[in-house]
C-alpha positions as CSV (number, residue, x, y, z in Angstrom):
1,X,-148.5,-82.0,-11.3
2,X,-148.9,-84.0,-14.4
3,X,-149.5,-82.0,-17.8
4,X,-151.8,-84.1,-20.4
5,X,-152.3,-82.6,-24.1
6,X,-155.7,-83.1,-25.6
7,X,-157.3,-82.3,-28.7
8,X,-160.5,-82.5,-26.8
9,X,-161.2,-83.4,-23.6
10,X,-164.9,-84.2,-22.3
11,X,-166.1,-84.4,-18.6
12,X,-168.8,-86.3,-18.3
13,X,-169.3,-89.9,-18.9
14,X,-173.1,-89.6,-19.4
15,X,-174.4,-91.1,-23.2
16,X,-173.8,-88.0,-24.9
17,X,-171.0,-87.3,-23.7
18,X,-168.8,-90.4,-25.0
19,X,-170.7,-90.4,-27.8
20,X,-168.5,-86.6,-27.8
21,X,-165.7,-89.3,-26.8
22,X,-165.7,-91.8,-29.8
23,X,-166.5,-89.5,-32.6
24,X,-163.7,-86.7,-32.1
25,X,-161.4,-90.8,-31.6
26,X,-162.6,-91.9,-34.3
27,X,-161.8,-88.6,-37.0
28,X,-158.1,-89.2,-35.2
29,X,-158.3,-86.7,-32.1
30,X,-156.6,-87.3,-28.9
31,X,-159.0,-87.1,-26.9
32,X,-159.7,-87.4,-22.8
33,X,-162.7,-88.4,-20.7
34,X,-162.9,-86.8,-16.9
35,X,-165.6,-88.4,-15.0
36,X,-165.8,-88.0,-10.7
37,X,-167.3,-92.2,-10.8
38,X,-164.8,-94.2,-10.5
39,X,-166.6,-96.1,-14.0
40,X,-167.4,-94.9,-17.0
41,X,-171.5,-94.8,-17.9
42,X,-175.0,-92.4,-17.4
43,X,-176.9,-92.0,-14.9
44,X,-178.5,-95.5,-15.6
45,X,-175.0,-97.4,-15.9
46,X,-174.0,-95.9,-12.9
47,X,-175.9,-98.6,-10.7
48,X,-174.9,-101.1,-9.6
49,X,-177.7,-103.7,-8.8
50,X,-181.5,-102.8,-10.3
51,X,-183.6,-101.2,-8.3
52,X,-186.7,-102.3,-7.0
53,X,-188.3,-99.8,-7.1
54,X,-188.1,-96.5,-9.0
55,X,-189.6,-93.0,-8.5
56,X,-189.5,-91.1,-11.5
57,X,-190.0,-87.1,-12.0
58,X,-191.3,-85.7,-15.1
59,X,-193.0,-86.3,-17.3
60,X,-191.4,-85.7,-21.0
61,X,-189.6,-88.0,-23.0
62,X,-187.0,-88.8,-21.1
63,X,-188.8,-89.4,-17.9
64,X,-190.9,-91.9,-20.1
65,X,-187.8,-93.1,-21.9
66,X,-186.7,-94.5,-18.4
67,X,-189.7,-95.9,-17.0
68,X,-190.1,-98.4,-20.0
69,X,-186.8,-99.4,-19.4
70,X,-186.8,-100.3,-16.1
71,X,-190.9,-101.6,-16.2
72,X,-190.1,-104.5,-18.6
73,X,-186.9,-105.5,-16.0
74,X,-189.6,-106.2,-13.1
75,X,-189.2,-102.8,-11.1
76,X,-191.6,-101.3,-9.4
77,X,-191.5,-98.2,-11.2
78,X,-193.7,-95.0,-10.2
79,X,-193.1,-91.5,-12.1
80,X,-194.8,-88.2,-10.7
81,X,-196.1,-85.0,-13.2
82,X,-197.7,-81.9,-12.8
83,X,-199.6,-82.4,-16.5
84,X,-202.9,-84.0,-17.0
85,X,-201.2,-85.6,-19.9
86,X,-197.3,-87.2,-20.8
87,X,-195.9,-85.5,-23.4
88,X,-199.4,-83.5,-24.2
89,X,-198.0,-82.3,-26.9
90,X,-198.0,-85.6,-29.2
91,X,-200.7,-86.4,-31.9
92,X,-203.7,-87.3,-29.1
93,X,-204.3,-91.1,-30.3
94,X,-200.2,-91.6,-30.0
95,X,-200.3,-90.3,-26.2
96,X,-202.9,-92.2,-25.5
97,X,-201.8,-95.5,-26.8
98,X,-198.6,-94.1,-25.1
99,X,-200.3,-93.9,-21.3
100,X,-201.8,-96.9,-21.9
101,X,-199.1,-99.1,-22.3
102,X,-197.1,-98.1,-19.7
103,X,-200.3,-98.9,-17.2
104,X,-199.9,-102.1,-18.6
105,X,-196.9,-102.0,-17.9
106,X,-197.4,-102.3,-14.1
107,X,-196.0,-98.6,-14.2
108,X,-198.1,-96.5,-11.5
109,X,-198.8,-92.7,-13.2
110,X,-199.3,-90.2,-10.3
111,X,-200.1,-86.5,-13.1
112,X,-201.8,-83.4,-11.6
113,X,-199.0,-84.3,-8.7
114,X,-196.5,-82.3,-7.2
115,X,-193.7,-83.5,-5.2
116,X,-193.1,-81.4,-1.8
117,X,-190.2,-82.8,-0.1
118,X,-188.1,-85.8,-0.1
119,X,-186.1,-87.4,2.7
120,X,-184.1,-89.9,2.4
121,X,-183.9,-92.7,5.1
122,X,-181.6,-94.7,5.0
123,X,-181.6,-97.3,1.8
124,X,-185.0,-95.4,1.2
125,X,-186.1,-92.6,0.5
126,X,-189.7,-91.2,1.7
127,X,-191.5,-88.2,-1.7
128,X,-194.1,-86.4,0.1
129,X,-196.2,-85.1,-2.4
130,X,-199.3,-82.7,-2.9
131,X,-202.1,-85.1,-3.4
132,X,-201.3,-86.9,-0.3
133,X,-200.2,-90.1,-1.0
134,X,-196.0,-90.6,-0.2
135,X,-194.0,-92.9,-1.9
136,X,-191.2,-94.8,-1.1
137,X,-188.9,-96.0,-2.6
138,X,-185.6,-97.3,-3.3
139,X,-183.8,-94.3,-6.4
140,X,-185.4,-91.2,-7.5
141,X,-184.9,-90.0,-10.9
142,X,-184.9,-86.5,-11.8
143,X,-186.1,-86.1,-15.9
144,X,-187.1,-82.6,-16.9
145,X,-185.2,-82.1,-19.9
146,X,-185.6,-82.8,-23.5
147,X,-190.0,-81.8,-23.0
148,X,-190.4,-79.5,-25.3
149,X,-191.8,-80.2,-28.8
150,X,-190.4,-79.6,-32.2
151,X,-192.0,-77.2,-34.7
152,X,-194.6,-78.7,-36.9
153,X,-192.1,-78.8,-40.1
154,X,-190.5,-81.3,-41.9
155,X,-187.5,-81.9,-38.8
156,X,-189.1,-86.2,-38.1
157,X,-188.8,-87.0,-33.8
158,X,-188.2,-89.3,-32.1
159,X,-188.9,-91.1,-28.6
160,X,-187.5,-94.4,-28.0
161,X,-190.4,-95.4,-25.5
162,X,-191.2,-98.6,-25.3
163,X,-193.1,-99.4,-28.0
164,X,-191.0,-96.2,-29.9
165,X,-192.8,-93.5,-31.2
166,X,-192.5,-91.1,-34.4
167,X,-193.8,-87.6,-35.6
168,X,-193.0,-85.4,-38.6
169,X,-195.1,-82.2,-39.8
170,X,-199.1,-81.7,-38.3
171,X,-201.0,-82.9,-35.1
172,X,-205.1,-83.0,-35.5
173,X,-204.9,-80.3,-33.0
174,X,-202.9,-77.6,-34.8
175,X,-204.8,-79.1,-37.9
176,X,-207.6,-77.8,-36.1
177,X,-207.0,-74.8,-34.7
178,X,-205.8,-73.3,-38.0
179,X,-209.0,-74.5,-39.4
180,X,-207.2,-76.7,-42.2
181,X,-209.7,-78.8,-44.2
182,X,-208.2,-82.8,-43.7
183,X,-209.1,-86.0,-43.6
184,X,-207.3,-88.6,-41.4
185,X,-205.8,-92.0,-43.0
186,X,-205.9,-95.3,-40.5
187,X,-203.2,-97.4,-40.6
188,X,-202.4,-100.9,-37.3
189,X,-199.8,-103.0,-38.1
190,X,-201.2,-106.1,-37.4
191,X,-202.9,-105.7,-39.8
192,X,-200.0,-106.5,-42.3
193,X,-198.5,-109.3,-42.5
194,X,-194.8,-108.1,-41.2
195,X,-197.0,-107.4,-38.2
196,X,-198.6,-110.1,-37.8
197,X,-195.6,-111.9,-38.1
198,X,-194.1,-110.8,-35.1
199,X,-196.9,-110.1,-33.0
200,X,-197.0,-106.7,-33.3
201,X,-200.7,-105.9,-31.7
202,X,-201.2,-101.9,-30.7
203,X,-198.9,-100.5,-33.4
204,X,-200.0,-97.6,-36.1
205,X,-200.3,-94.9,-38.1
206,X,-202.0,-92.3,-38.8
207,X,-201.7,-89.8,-41.7
208,X,-203.2,-86.8,-42.2
209,X,-203.7,-84.7,-45.8
210,X,-204.7,-81.7,-47.3
211,X,-208.6,-82.4,-48.5
212,X,-208.0,-79.6,-51.1
213,X,-204.3,-80.1,-51.7
214,X,-204.8,-83.7,-51.2
215,X,-200.5,-82.7,-49.5
216,X,-199.5,-85.2,-46.8
217,X,-199.4,-82.6,-43.4
218,X,-198.9,-84.5,-41.1
219,X,-197.7,-88.3,-40.1
220,X,-197.9,-91.0,-36.9
221,X,-196.6,-93.9,-35.6
222,X,-196.2,-95.6,-32.5
223,X,-194.6,-99.4,-32.4
224,X,-191.9,-101.5,-34.5
225,X,-189.3,-99.1,-35.9
226,X,-191.4,-95.8,-35.6
227,X,-188.2,-94.4,-35.4
228,X,-186.9,-95.8,-39.1
229,X,-190.8,-95.7,-40.5
230,X,-191.3,-91.5,-40.1
231,X,-188.5,-91.0,-43.0
232,X,-190.8,-92.7,-45.8
233,X,-193.7,-89.6,-44.9
234,X,-190.7,-87.1,-44.4
235,X,-189.2,-87.5,-48.1
236,X,-193.4,-87.5,-49.3
237,X,-193.3,-83.9,-47.4
238,X,-190.2,-83.0,-48.6
239,X,-191.0,-83.5,-51.7
240,X,-194.1,-82.4,-51.6
241,X,-195.4,-85.5,-52.3
242,X,-200.0,-85.8,-52.9
243,X,-201.1,-88.6,-51.1
244,X,-201.7,-90.5,-54.1
245,X,-197.6,-91.6,-54.7
246,X,-198.5,-93.7,-51.0
247,X,-201.6,-94.8,-52.4
248,X,-200.1,-96.2,-55.5
249,X,-196.0,-97.2,-54.1
250,X,-195.4,-100.8,-54.2
251,X,-193.7,-101.9,-51.1
252,X,-191.5,-104.8,-50.4
253,X,-193.8,-107.4,-49.0
254,X,-194.1,-108.5,-46.2
255,X,-192.9,-104.8,-44.3
256,X,-194.3,-102.5,-41.9
257,X,-193.7,-99.9,-44.0
258,X,-197.2,-101.0,-46.1
259,X,-198.7,-99.7,-43.4
260,X,-198.4,-96.4,-46.0
261,X,-200.0,-97.8,-48.7
262,X,-203.1,-99.2,-46.4
263,X,-203.6,-96.0,-44.4
264,X,-203.4,-93.5,-47.8
265,X,-205.8,-95.7,-49.3
266,X,-208.2,-94.4,-46.3
267,X,-207.2,-91.1,-46.9
268,X,-208.5,-91.8,-50.8
269,X,-211.5,-93.4,-49.8
270,X,-212.5,-90.5,-48.3
271,X,-211.0,-88.1,-50.7
272,X,-213.7,-89.8,-53.0
273,X,-216.2,-89.9,-50.6
């Protein structure tokens, strides 16, 4: 029996395992990686061919991310989830836009639906649901993790769907539950020169601002580079800056970051009304 001496032994070569192994190796550690498959990679990398039909069970982050990976590649993707809406904890406008984008990609959404039985028949899989809909597919993907929202505050979150989305702070739903007095500033990517250049038609940004203090209390973005843009709002919130700072800041041109100025000016117009 051969013995090995490692500083770190990683079991499973999925995305997290590979990241840990590479990070440790870059620090000069002796790293071993154990994988039961004859090749490395997570669930998507272990597919030798693109499935013609895929059914995803779940309606959270990973389910939506995988749906927007495979649907644009030409696969017929169905998503089955027991909830009323996907990612219901998101800002409502962001969530609805994501659902519409999924439908436009051809993803079939079976909401308020539970899977009763799964049966493999040769190269095919049959799924029976409690809604009476039976699905035939080539691949079934269970995706139930990463579904919990982060607590409201200054911790940004991103979901890498197509389009990607990101947020920091409160949603309108949370502010309404708190009885807060706030205004909403909106800016569409298509209203900026950069958005027009890259053909970004649906992306947009929402700023939530406390009416009394004029402080930024929430930033919600969907579209190209949303996970990068959110950090401007995060820093403004961290510094306790008012919406006036975002409105008076000079941004590079043309950039999507200019949406902060447009949305902030929208807020100021309401605050002065």
